[in-house]
N, C-alpha and C positions, 0 to 999 in steps of 0.2 A: 517482222522477221524476214531475213533474206533467204533466198532459195539457192540451191546449187546451180551454178551457171550464171547467176546474177553478177552484173558489174557494179562495183562500188568504188568510192573514193576514200582513201585512208590518208590521214594527215601526214604520215611519215613516208608512205610509199606510193602515193598517187593512185592511178587507176589500177584496180585489182579485180580478179575474177574469183567469186566464191567457188572453191574447188570441192569442198566437202563440209559437212557439219559433223563434228566428232565429240565424243564424250572423253574428257581427260580427267584422270584422277589427280587431285591436288596433293602434291608431296607433303607428307607428314600428317595426312588426315585420311579418313575413310570416305570422303565425299568426292563426287564427280561433278564436273560442270560441263556445260555444252559450249563449244567453241566453233567459230567459223575458221576453216582453213582457207586462207586467201593467197593467191599467187599474183604478184605484180605483173602487169601485161608485158613489161619490157624485160623481165627476168624470170623465165619459166622455171629455173632451178630453185629459186627462193620460195619459201613457204613461211607464212606467218600464221599465228593463231590469235584470234581476237574473241574475247568472251561474248557470247550471244546476248547475255543480260548485263553487260558492263555499263556502268554509269558514265564513264568517260571513254566511250568506244572510239571516238574520233573517226567515225565511219558513217557514210551516208550513201544513198543511191546515186548513181551517176546521173548527171543532168540529161535531159532529152535533147534532141537536135533543135527543137523549137526553143527550149530554154537557153541553149548555147547561142543561137542566133539573136535572141532577145537581149541576152547579156552583152554581146558584142555591140549591138545597136545602141545600148544604154550606157556604154562606157563613158562617153563624154559627159553624161549627166550625173554620174556617180561622184559624190563629193569626196575630197581628200579627208584623211583622218589626221588632223594636226595635233601633235603633242609636243609641248615645250621641253619637258624634262627628259634627259637621256635615259634615265632608269625607267620611266613610264613608257618611253617610246619602244624600248626593247620588249617590255611586257605586252604592250599593245600589238606589236608585230607578232609575237608568239601566239597571243590569243587569237588573232585573225587567222594565222596559219592552222592552228589546231581546231579552229571552228569548222574548217573546210568549206566555209561559206564563200562562194565565188565573188559576190559583191564586196565582201570585206577584203578579199584578196585584191580586187581591183582598186579599192579605196586606199589600201596601204601601198600598193605599187605606185599609184599616182602621187601619193605623199612622198615616197622615197625618191621618185624621179624628180619631183619639183624641188625637194630639199637638196638633192645632189646638184641640180642645175644652179641653184642659188649659191651653194658652197663653191662650185667651180668658178662661177662669175666673181666671187669674192677672193679668188686665188687660193682657196682652201681645198684640201683633199676630201673625197667622199669618205664618210666614216666606215669602219670595218663592219659595224652593226648593220648599217644601211645596205652595204654591198652583200653581206651574207644573207640577210632576210629577203632582199630583193631577188636574189638567185633562187631561193627556195620558193617564194610565193609565185614568181614568174614561171618556174618549172611546173609547179603543181597546177596552176591555172592553164597554161598553154598545153600541157600534156593531156589534160582532160578535154579541153576544147578540140584539140587535134584528133583525139580518139573518137569523140562524138561526131565531129564534122568530117572525118576521114580526110584530114589534111596533115601537113607536117607542122611541127611547132613553129617553124620559121614563117610558114604561110599564115598561121594564126597571128603571130606577132605583127606581120605586115597589115593584116586586116584590122587588127585592133588599133594600130597607129593611124591608119587611114580614117577610122571612126573618130578618134580623138581629135584629129585635125579638122574633121568635118563639123565637130561640135563647137569649135572656137569662133 
């Protein structure tokens, strides 16, 4: 269970701070459930409620500085997630994003980047699905790493790219 003041990662909103733990009455019933009230770090006016005992919370503790540095150092060794079918590819991308697992995000980012490079080399456009999920995955990953490492997302991007180049 998270405590008030803890930083967490939410699949839809990135890095958030647990602002409060509240009891909310479920409309149409006499039962109350416990919820985390979380505030995204970039949008202090926004507040979301996430069930404390939710099965699909899509929330996890923010990584430590050591874990962030280890992830960046391991980027070159993380394998791509190759999927042939377009339907399965979108499903795989969604699952990776909603897992909030940084290694899965790196894996699909590498996959989408490689796939985009191949399509461009063949004179084709990058698919809308690849572009959309690349932006989401990259933002989620870079925002968390930037927050933890006290860097800008652009600095994180440059650091990751230098590690990928070092691993080749």
